[in-house]
C-alpha positions in Angstrom: 154.7 221.6 73.1 152.5 218.8 71.7 148.8 219.4 71.7 146.3 216.9 73.1 145.2 215.9 69.6 148.8 215.3 68.5 149.4 213.1 71.6 146.3 211.1 71.0 147.1 210.6 67.4 150.6 209.4 68.3 149.3 206.9 70.9 146.6 205.7 68.5 149.2 205.2 65.8 151.5 203.3 68.1 148.6 201.1 69.3 147.5 200.4 65.7 151.0 199.6 64.6 151.6 197.1 67.5 148.3 195.4 66.8 149.2 195.1 63.1 152.6 193.6 64.1 150.9 191.1 66.4 148.4 190.1 63.7 151.2 189.7 61.2 153.2 187.5 63.6 150.1 185.4 64.2 149.4 185.0 60.5 153.0 183.9 59.8 153.0 181.3 62.6 152.8 178.1 60.7 153.5 174.4 61.0 152.1 171.0 60.5 150.6 168.3 62.6 151.3 164.5 62.3 149.5 161.6 63.9 151.0 158.5 65.4 149.5 155.4 67.1 150.4 153.1 70.0 148.7 149.9 71.2 149.3 148.6 74.7 146.8 145.7 74.3 148.0 142.1 73.7 146.2 141.9 70.4 145.8 143.8 67.1 143.5 146.8 67.1 141.9 148.7 64.2 141.9 152.4 64.8 139.7 154.8 62.8 140.7 158.4 63.0 138.8 161.4 61.7 140.1 165.0 61.9 137.6 167.8 61.2 138.3 171.5 61.0 136.3 173.5 63.5 134.9 175.9 60.8 134.6 179.6 61.4 132.5 182.6 60.5 132.8 181.9 56.7 133.4 178.1 56.7 131.6 175.0 57.9 133.4 172.2 59.7 134.9 169.7 57.2 136.8 166.4 57.3 140.4 167.2 56.5 141.9 163.8 57.3 140.6 160.3 57.7 142.3 156.9 58.2 141.9 153.4 59.4 144.9 151.4 60.5 145.7 148.0 62.0 147.9 148.7 65.0 149.8 145.8 66.4 150.8 145.5 70.1 153.8 147.7 71.0 155.3 149.5 73.9 156.2 152.5 71.8 154.5 154.6 69.1 154.2 153.4 65.5 155.1 155.6 62.7 152.1 157.5 61.4 151.0 159.9 58.8 153.0 163.1 58.6 151.8 166.6 57.8 148.1 165.7 57.9 147.0 169.2 59.0 148.3 172.7 59.0 148.3 175.2 61.8 144.7 175.6 63.1 142.1 174.1 65.4 140.7 170.6 64.8 138.4 168.1 66.4 139.8 164.6 66.4 137.5 161.5 66.8 138.9 158.0 67.3 137.2 154.6 67.4 139.3 151.6 68.3 138.1 148.0 68.0 139.5 144.5 68.1 138.3 141.4 66.2 135.8 140.8 69.0 134.3 144.3 68.9 134.6 148.0 69.8 136.8 148.7 72.7 136.9 152.5 72.9 136.1 155.8 71.5 137.4 159.3 72.3 137.5 162.8 71.0 139.8 165.8 71.6 140.5 169.3 70.3 143.9 169.6 68.7 145.5 172.9 67.8 149.0 172.3 66.3 150.7 175.7 66.2 153.8 177.6 67.2 156.2 175.1 65.8 157.1 173.4 62.6 156.0 169.9 63.3 153.7 168.8 66.2 152.7 165.2 66.8 149.4 163.9 68.2 149.8 160.4 69.6 146.7 158.2 69.9 147.3 155.4 72.4 145.0 152.5 73.0 145.8 151.6 76.7 145.8 148.2 78.3 142.6 149.1 80.2 140.9 149.5 76.7 140.7 153.3 76.9 141.9 155.7 74.3 144.4 158.4 75.3 145.7 161.4 73.4 149.2 162.8 73.9 150.7 165.9 72.2 154.4 166.2 71.5 155.7 169.7 70.9 158.6 170.4 68.7 
């Protein structure tokens, strides 16, 4: 008959093993995130995109991706930059402007994870707002 100490040790070992397996699965979950743009306005738009890491206990937030593109009117997304970030949590800031001035700015938190290739679509809408859409794998 098992003693109380033996039973507690067995339960503790099972719990530690399952947590280690969970942490291992979390660490092996990897993928990349790509960014695409769309412009519903009837004129060209310049879109400036800055992606920052959120930092952590041992790291400060840092710019990991930055771009500025001319996006022409379209009803669908334009090809973008692929594999700009790895799995993680990021802050995305976007400023859109036309030749006559700034039309919109927006920010979002983006956490591409759990699949090989996730897309963040930045859409400048016909009402001059900026919208973010995430496409899973």
